N, C-alpha and C positions, 0 to 999 in steps of 0.2 A: 834509452829504455833502462828501467831499474834492473839490478843484477838478479833479483829473485823472480822476475816476471817469467811467465811461461813463454818460451820461444819455440814454435813448432813450424815445420815445413811440411805441407801436405805430401804424404807418401814417403817422407824422409825421416831420419832420426832427429831427436831433440838436440839442440845445440848446447854447448858447454855452459852458456850463461843461465841455463835453467836449473842450476844446482840449488839444493835447499828447498825444493818444492815438495809439498805434502798434499795428499788428497783430502779435501774437505767436502763433506756432504752438506749442501745448502738446502734448507727447508724454508721456503718463503711463507709469508703470512697468508697467501692465497692457497696454500696447500700443495704447491709444486715443489719438487725435489730433484736435484741433479748433483753430480760430482764436479768439483773444480779442483785443479791443481794450481795452487798459488803458494807464494812464499810468505815469510814472516812480515816483511815490510808492507806487502800488499794488505795483509790482514790488519796491520797497525793503522794504515791509512783508511781502511774500510770501516774499522770499528772505533778508531780513536784511542786504542789501548796502548800503553807503554810496553816496552819489551819485557820488563820485570813481571808484568801480569801474564804475558804469554808463556813465560817460563813455567807457570803453574800447570799449564797444559802439556808440557813436554813429557812424553812417556819415558824418556831416559832418566828423568829425575823423579824421585819418590816423594812427591808433595802430599801432605795429608788432605783430607776433604776440605774444600774451600769454596766459599761463595763471595764474590767480590762485586760490588755495585760501583760502576763508573759513570762518567758523564753520558756516554752514548752506548754502553754495552754492559752486560752482566757476564762475568766469567764464572763458569761452573766446573768444578772438579769434585764430583761426588761418585765414590766407588769407581765404576768403570766408565762413567760419563765424563767426557772432556769436551766441553762445548762453549761457544760464545753466543750469547743471546742479544740481539738488538731489537729495536722496535719493529723491524720489517722482516727479519729472517733469523734463523738459527744455524750456526756453523758447527758441525760435529766433526771432530778431528779423527777419532778412531771408529768410524762408521763400519769398517770391515771386520771389526771384532765381533765374533758370534755372540758374546755376552751383551753387546750394545744393540743387536738387531731387535730385540723386543722393545727397547726404548724408542728406537726410530719408528717402529710400527705403531706404537701407542701415540707418539707425537703426531705422526701424519694423520691418524684417525681423529685425534682430538682437535687438530687444526681444521680438518675437513668438517667435523661436526659443528665447530664454532662458526664456520663460514656458511654452513648449509649447502656445501658443494661436495660432489663425489671425489674420492681420493684420486689424485693423479699419479701416474707412474714416474719413474726416475728417468730423467733425460740426460743428455750429454752437453747441452749448450750452456754457456756461461751466462750468469745474471748480469744484465746491463742496468744502467741508471734509470731507464724508463720503466723497467720491471720493478725496481725498488720504489719509484714514485707511485706506480699503480698499487703496489702493496700498501704503501703508507696512506693512500687515499681511502683505504677501507676503514680507517679509524676515525669516526666522528669525534666531536669535542666531548661528548658524554660517554665515550667508550672506554674510560679508564677507571672504572669505579667498582667492578665486582669484587666482593671480598674473597670468594673461594672458588668460583667457577663450578665445573661439573665434576662430580665424583672424586672428592679429595682422596678418599681411601675407603676400601671395603670394611676396614675395621672401625673407622671413625667417620660415618656419613654425616655430611653437613649440607646446609642449603646451598644451592648453586646460584641463586639469583637474589637480588635485594632490591626492594622497591625504594624509589627516590622521586618524590613529587609525581607519583603516579606512573612513572616509567621504570622499566626493568633495566638493571645495570649489567653491562656486558664486560666480561673479563678481557683486559687488553692482551695483546699477543705475547708480550714478554712475560706476563704472569701466567698465561696458559703454558708456555714452554717451561717456566720455572716450576710450575705445579707438577708437570709430567716428570721433570728431573727429580724432584723431591719424592714423588710417589714411587718412582722406579727404585730409588736408593733405599727408601724406607721399606718398601715391599721386599726387596732383595735381602736386606739385613734381617727382616722379620722371618723370611723363609729359611735363611741359614740358621737363625737362632732356634726355630722350631725343629729343623732337622737335627740339630745338635742335641736338643732336649730328648728327642726320641731315641737317640743312641746313648746318651749319657746316663739317664736314670736306670735302665736295665743293666748297663755295665757296672754301675756303682753298686746296685743291689746284689749283683752276682759276686762282686769282689768282697762284700761283707759276709757272704755265705761261704766263699771259698777263696782263700788268699793263695794266688799262684802267680808265677812270673808272667803268664799270658794275660791274666786279668789286670795285673799291675801295668803292663805295657799298654793295654787298651785305655786304661784310665789316664795314663800319662799323655797319650796322644789327644784324648778328649780335653784334657786340661790345657794343653798347648793351643788347640783350636779355640777353646773358650777365651783364653787370654787375648788371642788375635782378634776375634770377633768383637769382644768387649771394647778393645781399643778403637776399632773402627766406628762402632756405634757411639762411643763416648765422644769421638772427634766430631761426628755429625751433630750430635746433641749440643756440644759446646759452640759449634759454628752457628746453629740456629739461635741459641741463647744469646750469643754475641750480637747477632742482627736484631733480635727483639729488644735488647738493652740499648741499642744505638739508633735513635730516630733519624739521625742524619744519613746513616747507611741505607736505611729503608727508603728514605726520600729519594736517594740517588737512583733507586731502581724503577722509578716512575718514568720510564724512557718515553713512552707515548705522550704523556702529559707535558714533558719538557719540550718535545718536538712541536706539539700543538701550541704551547706558550711562545716558543720562538717564532713560529709561523705567524701567530697573531701580532707579535711585536713587530715583525717585518712588514706586515700589511699596514699597521698603524704608522710606521715610519714613512712608508711610501705615500700614504695619504697626507701626512703632514707636509712632506716636501712639495707635493702638488698644490696644496693649499697655500703654502708660503709663496710659490711663484705667482699665484693668482691675486692674492690679497695685497693691499698696499702696505707701506711701512708701518702705519698705525695698526692695521689689522695683524701685521706680523708680530708686533709687540704683544698684542692681546693673545694671539695664538701661542706665542712663546710662553706667556704666563699660564695659559690653559694646559700647554704641554707639560710644564713643570708639575702642575697638579696631577696630570695623567701619569707622569713618571712615578710620583709618590704613591699613587693608587696602585700602579703596577708592582712596585716593590712590596707593598703590603699584600697584594694578591699572591706574589711569589712566595712570600713568607707563609701565608696561609696555606698554600699548596704543599710546601715542604713539611708542614706540621700535620697535614691530612694524610695520615698513614694507617688509618684504621683498617682499610681493606687488606693491605699487605700484612699487617700485623695479625689479622684473623687467619690468613692463609698460613703464615709461618707457625702460629700457635697450634693449629690443627696438626701439623706434622711434627711439631715439638712434642705434643702429647703422645703421638704414636711412637716416635723414636725413644721417648722417655719410658713408655711401656715396654718396649723391647729391651731397653737397658735394665729395667727392673726385673724382667724375666731372666736375663743373663745373671744379674746379681743374685737372684734366688738360686739359680743353678750353681753359681760359685759358692754360695753358702752351703748348699747340699754337698758339694765336693769337699769343702773344708770340714763339714761335720763327718763325712765318711772317712776322711783322713784321720780325724781325731779318734773316731771309733776304731779304725784299724790300728792306730798307735796304742790305744788302750788294750786291744786284744793282744798285740805283740808284747806289751808290758806284762800282761797277765801270764802269757806263755813263758816269758823270761823269769817271772817270779816263781812259776811252777818248777822250772828247771833249776833255779837256785835252791828251792826247798828240797828237791830231789838230791841235789848235790850235797846239801847239809846232812840229809838222812843217810846217804851212802857214806859220807865221811865219818859220821858217827858209828855206822855199822862197822866200818873198817877199823876204827879205833877200838871198839869192843872186841872185834875178832883178834886184833893184835894182843889184847890182854889175855884172851884164851890161848893164843899161841905161846905167850910167855909161860903160862902154867904148863902147857905141854912140853915146852923146852926144859922146864925145871925137872919134870918127871923123866925126861929123856937123857938126863945126865948120867954118866957112867959112875955113879956113886951108889953103893949098896945101902938101902934103907929097908926097914922092916915091912913097909907097905908092899915091896916087891915080892915078899914071901907069901903074901895073902893070895886068896883064890880069885876066881872070876867075879864073884859077887862084889868084893871090894873094888875091883877094877871098874866095874860098871857104875858103882856108886861114885867113884872119883870122876869118871867121864861125864856122867849125867850132872853131877854137881857143878863141874866146870861150865858145861853148856848152859845150865840153868842160871848160873851166876852171870854169864855173859848176856843172856836174854834179859834178866832183871836190870842189869846196868843199862842196856839199850833202851828199855822202856822208860827208865828213870830219866835218861838223857833227852829222849823225845818229849816226855812230859815237861821237863824243865824248859825246853825250847818253846813249847806251845804256851806255857804259863808266862813266859817273858816276851811273847810276841815275835819270836824268831821264826816260828813255823805257824802256818795257818791251820 
């Protein structure tokens, strides 16, 4: 038995070999959900993912938002969602996180609506291979063709079905799950951006009217949140843009189509073996030639399938527009913050200039007062002059003359400073 497999004894404790197990919420294509405790190697065998892709889902590692399309699974790491999507089920790693509960609820409802069956409760039994086969049997050959499914976004409503040769196209299970992941991530980021806007604009307006340490601290916190949210939104946008630019990555996400194609190839191979046993050697040669022609046709069909990515492209473009709108909203808020900072700096520079002008005026007044003090000091010397013998009238004339002369000198200095642009 593998080291990471669950080893339980009824009514007893778990054995030591069950280390490294993590609880995964399994949501099947039939709308059933249950918890399983499995290890990394079991998930690798179950989904065909290498270990490096599972590291993206490790909560102990801070990986940015990532969407990886592989041969048998899609790895999703968007915001709080850490999940693996296959053609038959969705494995959610952190289902016990309260922030992930709305996503799980939406996914169960969406899968139940697509199947036309009521939502099932969560059970405790593990999924077996028969259950997976039953889930896979729900996808007919034409069920891999819907562009956008139902309700891409409340902000960007689009058509949920598309007509093709008179029949409606149904969204495959992996795209339904991917759509819910994108919708949850974009809706969460949009909600955070809107909440930040409601707090930011009043705080910035209040700061422009009254500059205080409290208002400055509020704006500092808002700016920190703005930088963090902008980085998360930018990463999701870059990931969607990368997928839209790479047709091969989008083609890898058609999991149901690839399984159907493999099933058809297997049936064709078995039919050919039976025909080879029945026919003669000459018939075998002819059958061999016809098989070669069929193989060439199959390769061309496979290439045609890989290039037929219009449906997924429309799905990703819808959410790319939504996340780009959120990023533009945050960019506008960032510009408003920058404009407010520039305005505050201008106000501070103006206050500083006023203080400098006041300093110049006070310095000038001090200089003129010192000139008057020099005159007073001259008259206060212990030297007898005729002016001392005069009466009170001459004393008042000398005093008023000194003060008037100081005032005239001060006015002349201020006028000279304004004429030369030193004072406003």
